C-alpha positions in Angstrom: 19.1 10.2 -4.2 17.2 8.4 -6.9 17.5 11.4 -9.3 21.3 11.6 -9.0 21.7 7.9 -10.1 23.4 7.6 -13.7 20.5 5.7 -15.0 17.8 8.1 -14.0 15.8 9.3 -16.9 13.3 12.2 -16.0 11.7 11.7 -19.5 10.6 8.0 -18.3 9.9 8.3 -14.7 9.3 10.9 -12.0 10.8 10.7 -8.5 9.4 13.0 -5.7 8.3 12.9 -2.2 4.7 13.8 -1.0 2.3 13.3 1.9 -0.3 11.4 0.2 -2.6 11.8 3.4 -2.3 15.8 3.2 -5.0 17.3 1.0 -3.1 20.5 0.8 0.2 18.6 -0.5 0.3 19.0 -4.3 1.8 16.5 -6.9 4.3 17.3 -9.7 1.5 16.4 -12.3 -2.2 16.9 -12.8 -5.1 14.7 -11.9 -6.1 12.2 -14.4 -2.5 11.8 -15.9 -1.2 8.7 -14.7 -1.4 5.2 -16.4 -0.2 3.2 -13.1 0.3 3.7 -9.6 2.1 1.1 -7.6 1.3 0.8 -3.8 3.7 -1.8 -2.5 3.5 -1.9 1.3 2.6 1.9 1.4 -0.9 1.9 3.0 0.0 -0.2 6.0 2.1 2.6 7.3 -0.5 5.1 7.2 -2.9 5.7 10.1 -6.2 4.0 9.6 -8.0 7.3 9.9 -6.1 8.6 6.8 -6.3 5.7 4.5 -9.5 6.8 2.7 -8.0 10.4 2.2 -4.9 8.5 0.5 -7.1 6.2 -1.5 -9.3 9.0 -2.8 -6.3 11.3 -3.8 -4.4 8.4 -5.6 -7.6 7.4 -7.5 -8.0 10.9 -8.9 -4.4 10.8 -10.4 -5.3 8.1 -12.5 -6.4 8.3 -16.2 -9.7 6.7 -17.2 -8.5 3.0 -17.6 -5.4 3.7 -15.4 -4.6 0.9 -12.9 -3.6 0.9 -9.2 -1.7 -2.2 -8.2 -1.7 -2.9 -4.4 0.2 -5.3 -2.2 0.4 -5.0 1.6 0.2 -6.9 4.9 -2.6 -9.3 5.3 -4.5 -10.1 8.5 -2.6 -12.6 10.7 0.6 -12.3 9.0 3.6 -13.7 11.0 4.6 -10.0 11.2 1.4 -9.2 13.2 1.6 -12.2 15.3 5.0 -11.4 16.6 4.3 -8.0 17.9 4.9 -7.8 21.7 2.3 -6.5 24.2 2.0 -2.8 24.2 2.9 -2.3 20.5 -0.8 -2.2 19.4 -1.8 1.4 18.5 -5.4 0.8 17.2 -7.2 -2.6 16.1 -4.8 -4.3 13.6 -2.4 -1.2 13.7 1.0 -1.6 15.5 4.3 0.4 16.0 7.4 -1.3 15.4 10.6 -0.9 17.4 12.1 1.4 14.9 9.1 3.8 14.9 7.5 2.7 11.7 3.9 1.4 11.8 1.9 -1.7 10.3 -1.7 -2.1 9.5 -2.7 -5.7 8.7 -5.8 -5.7 6.2 -8.4 -8.0 5.2 -9.2 -8.6 1.6 -12.7 -6.9 2.0 -11.3 -3.7 3.8 -8.9 -3.0 0.7 -11.6 -3.6 -1.8 -14.1 -1.4 0.0 -11.4 1.3 0.5 -10.4 1.6 -3.3 -14.3 1.1 -4.4 -15.3 4.0 -2.3 -12.6 6.0 -3.9 -14.2 5.1 -7.3 -11.9 2.4 -8.6 -13.3 -0.8 -9.9 -11.5 -4.0 -8.4 -10.2 -6.2 -11.2 -8.5 -8.7 -9.1 -8.1 -9.5 -5.3 -6.1 -12.3 -3.9 -4.8 -13.3 -0.4 -1.3 -14.6 -0.9 -0.6 -17.2 2.0 2.7 -18.6 1.9 4.9 -20.8 4.2 8.4 -19.6 4.1 11.1 -21.8 5.8 14.3 -20.7 7.0 16.3 -24.0 6.8 19.4 -22.5 8.5 17.3 -21.5 11.8 14.7 -24.3 11.2 12.3 -21.5 11.4 8.7 -21.7 9.7 7.1 -18.4 8.8 3.7 -18.1 7.8 3.1 -14.9 5.6 -0.1 -13.4 4.5 -0.4 -10.5 2.0 -3.2 -8.9 0.1 -2.6 -8.4 -3.3 -5.4 -6.2 -5.7 -5.7 -4.6 -8.9 -8.0 -1.7 -9.4 -9.0 0.3 -12.6 -10.3 3.9 -12.9 -13.7 3.5 -15.0 -13.3 4.6 -18.6 
C-alpha cells in the first residue's frame, strides 16, 4: 500500500515487511548499511523472549556511527494500569482485546537490551506526561521511554 502511493520514491526510502524476531528472515539490504533505524512502539509488541534477538539483528544493520531511535511504553503507563484481570501474559506483558500485545519497559531494561546488542546509549529519557481530556474530564498519566543509541565507529 505504501509503495503504491504517488509520493513513494524508492530512491529515498525502502518499504518492506519482515519478521525481525526470525533469524532466518532476510532484509532487502546488507548488514552495516543503514544510517538510521526508528523503533517507535515496535518492541513492546514483541514477546519478551524474542526482544534480544530483535535488538541484535537490528544493531547489525547499522553502519558504524549509525543511530537507532527508540520510543515505547514505560512501566506504569496508563495503558498498563487499565488492563483488566486476565490480560497479563507475563510480567509487564499484556494482551489487548484486539489481539495485539504490549510490554511496558523500564529505562534500565531498554538500555541493557541495546547495550548487549553492541550499541552505545547516547541519551535515555523517561517521558512522563499528564494528558487531560477536557471534554470527558479525564486525566491520563502517560509514561514513555525514549532513547538514542549509536553503533560504535
